[in-house]
TIRO-2110 file (N, C-alpha, C; in Angstrom, 1 decimal):
// TIRO-2110
0.8, -1.2, 0.0, N, 1, A
0.0, 0.0, 0.0, CA, 1, A
0.9, 1.2, 0.0, C, 1, A
0.5, 2.2, -0.8, N, 2, A
1.3, 3.5, -0.9, CA, 2, A
0.5, 4.5, -0.1, C, 2, A
1.3, 5.3, 0.6, N, 3, A
0.7, 6.4, 1.4, CA, 3, A
1.4, 7.7, 1.0, C, 3, A
0.6, 8.7, 0.6, N, 4, A
1.3, 9.9, 0.2, CA, 4, A
1.7, 10.7, 1.5, C, 4, A
2.9, 11.3, 1.4, N, 5, A
3.4, 12.1, 2.5, CA, 5, A
3.7, 13.5, 1.9, C, 5, A
3.3, 14.6, 2.5, N, 6, A
3.5, 15.9, 2.1, CA, 6, A
4.4, 16.6, 3.0, C, 6, A
5.4, 17.4, 2.5, N, 7, A
6.3, 18.2, 3.2, CA, 7, A
6.2, 19.6, 2.8, C, 7, A
6.3, 20.5, 3.8, N, 8, A
6.2, 22.0, 3.6, CA, 8, A
7.5, 22.7, 4.0, C, 8, A
8.0, 23.5, 3.2, N, 9, A
9.2, 24.3, 3.6, CA, 9, A
8.9, 25.3, 4.6, C, 9, A
9.6, 25.4, 5.7, N, 10, A
9.4, 26.3, 6.8, CA, 10, A
10.0, 27.6, 6.5, C, 10, A
11.1, 27.7, 5.7, N, 11, A
11.8, 28.9, 5.5, CA, 11, A
11.1, 29.9, 4.6, C, 11, A
10.5, 29.5, 3.5, N, 12, A
9.8, 30.4, 2.6, CA, 12, A
8.4, 30.6, 3.0, C, 12, A
7.9, 31.8, 3.1, N, 13, A
6.6, 32.1, 3.4, CA, 13, A
6.0, 31.3, 4.6, C, 13, A
6.5, 31.4, 5.8, N, 14, A
6.0, 30.5, 6.8, CA, 14, A
4.5, 30.8, 7.1, C, 14, A
3.8, 29.8, 7.5, N, 15, A
2.4, 30.0, 7.9, CA, 15, A
2.3, 30.5, 9.3, C, 15, A
1.6, 31.6, 9.5, N, 16, A
1.5, 32.1, 10.9, CA, 16, A
0.0, 32.1, 11.3, C, 16, A
-0.3, 32.3, 12.6, N, 17, A
-1.6, 32.3, 13.1, CA, 17, A
-2.4, 33.5, 12.5, C, 17, A
-1.7, 34.5, 12.1, N, 18, A
-2.4, 35.7, 11.6, CA, 18, A
-3.0, 35.4, 10.2, C, 18, A
-2.5, 34.4, 9.5, N, 19, A
-3.1, 34.0, 8.2, CA, 19, A
-4.5, 33.5, 8.4, C, 19, A
-4.9, 33.1, 9.5, N, 20, A
-6.3, 32.6, 9.9, CA, 20, A
-6.7, 31.4, 9.2, C, 20, A
-6.4, 31.2, 8.0, N, 21, A
-6.9, 30.0, 7.2, CA, 21, A
-6.0, 29.7, 6.1, C, 21, A
-5.8, 28.4, 5.8, N, 22, A
-4.9, 27.9, 4.8, CA, 22, A
-5.7, 26.9, 3.9, C, 22, A
-5.5, 26.9, 2.6, N, 23, A
-6.1, 26.0, 1.7, CA, 23, A
-5.0, 25.1, 1.2, C, 23, A
-5.2, 23.8, 1.4, N, 24, A
-4.2, 22.8, 0.8, CA, 24, A
-4.8, 22.3, -0.5, C, 24, A
-4.1, 22.3, -1.6, N, 25, A
-4.5, 21.9, -2.9, CA, 25, A
-3.4, 21.1, -3.5, C, 25, A
-3.8, 19.9, -3.9, N, 26, A
-2.8, 19.0, -4.6, CA, 26, A
-3.5, 18.2, -5.6, C, 26, A
-2.8, 17.9, -6.7, N, 27, A
-3.3, 17.1, -7.8, CA, 27, A
-2.3, 16.1, -8.2, C, 27, A
-2.7, 14.8, -8.4, N, 28, A
-1.9, 13.8, -8.8, CA, 28, A
-2.7, 13.0, -9.9, C, 28, A
-2.4, 13.3, -11.1, N, 29, A
-3.1, 12.7, -12.2, CA, 29, A
-4.6, 13.1, -12.2, C, 29, A
-5.5, 12.2, -12.2, N, 30, A
-6.9, 12.5, -12.1, CA, 30, A
-7.4, 12.8, -10.7, C, 30, A
-6.6, 12.5, -9.7, N, 31, A
-7.0, 12.7, -8.3, CA, 31, A
-6.7, 14.1, -7.9, C, 31, A
-7.7, 14.8, -7.3, N, 32, A
-7.5, 16.2, -6.8, CA, 32, A
-8.0, 16.2, -5.4, C, 32, A
-7.1, 16.8, -4.6, N, 33, A
-7.4, 17.0, -3.1, CA, 33, A
-7.4, 18.5, -2.8, C, 33, A
-8.4, 19.0, -2.2, N, 34, A
-8.5, 20.4, -1.8, CA, 34, A
-9.3, 20.5, -0.5, C, 34, A
-8.6, 21.1, 0.5, N, 35, A
-9.3, 21.2, 1.8, CA, 35, A
-8.8, 22.5, 2.5, C, 35, A
-9.6, 23.0, 3.3, N, 36, A
-9.4, 24.3, 4.0, CA, 36, A
-9.2, 24.0, 5.5, C, 36, A
-8.2, 24.7, 6.1, N, 37, A
-7.9, 24.5, 7.5, CA, 37, A
-8.0, 25.9, 8.2, C, 37, A
-8.7, 25.9, 9.3, N, 38, A
-8.7, 27.1, 10.1, CA, 38, A
-7.6, 27.0, 11.2, C, 38, A
-6.7, 27.9, 11.1, N, 39, A
-5.5, 27.8, 11.9, CA, 39, A
-5.7, 27.9, 13.4, C, 39, A
-6.7, 28.7, 13.9, N, 40, A
-7.0, 28.7, 15.3, CA, 40, A
-7.3, 27.4, 15.9, C, 40, A
-7.8, 26.4, 15.0, N, 41, A
-8.1, 25.1, 15.5, CA, 41, A
-6.8, 24.2, 15.6, C, 41, A
-5.7, 24.8, 15.1, N, 42, A
-4.5, 24.0, 15.1, CA, 42, A
-3.5, 24.5, 16.2, C, 42, A
-4.0, 25.2, 17.2, N, 43, A
-3.2, 25.7, 18.3, CA, 43, A
-3.1, 24.7, 19.4, C, 43, A
-1.9, 24.4, 19.9, N, 44, A
-1.7, 23.5, 21.0, CA, 44, A
-0.8, 24.2, 22.0, C, 44, A
-1.2, 24.3, 23.2, N, 45, A
-0.4, 24.9, 24.3, CA, 45, A
0.0, 26.3, 23.9, C, 45, A
-0.9, 27.0, 23.2, N, 46, A
-0.6, 28.4, 22.9, CA, 46, A
0.2, 28.6, 21.6, C, 46, A
0.6, 27.5, 20.9, N, 47, A
1.5, 27.6, 19.8, CA, 47, A
0.8, 26.9, 18.6, C, 47, A
1.0, 27.6, 17.4, N, 48, A
0.5, 27.0, 16.2, CA, 48, A
1.3, 25.7, 15.8, C, 48, A
0.6, 24.6, 15.7, N, 49, A
1.3, 23.3, 15.5, CA, 49, A
0.8, 22.8, 14.1, C, 49, A
1.8, 22.7, 13.2, N, 50, A
1.4, 22.2, 11.8, CA, 50, A
1.9, 20.8, 11.7, C, 50, A
END
């Protein structure tokens, strides 16, 4: 079984809590994945955790 793994560069355009919302969009052949994340829901112990 193959499991996709996605990596995000932290140095270029870092995601901050002030962004409020992020949209993840990926396409692999005919398969398209698009979902929206609210960053305030991703805070753990006062820190944004991605």
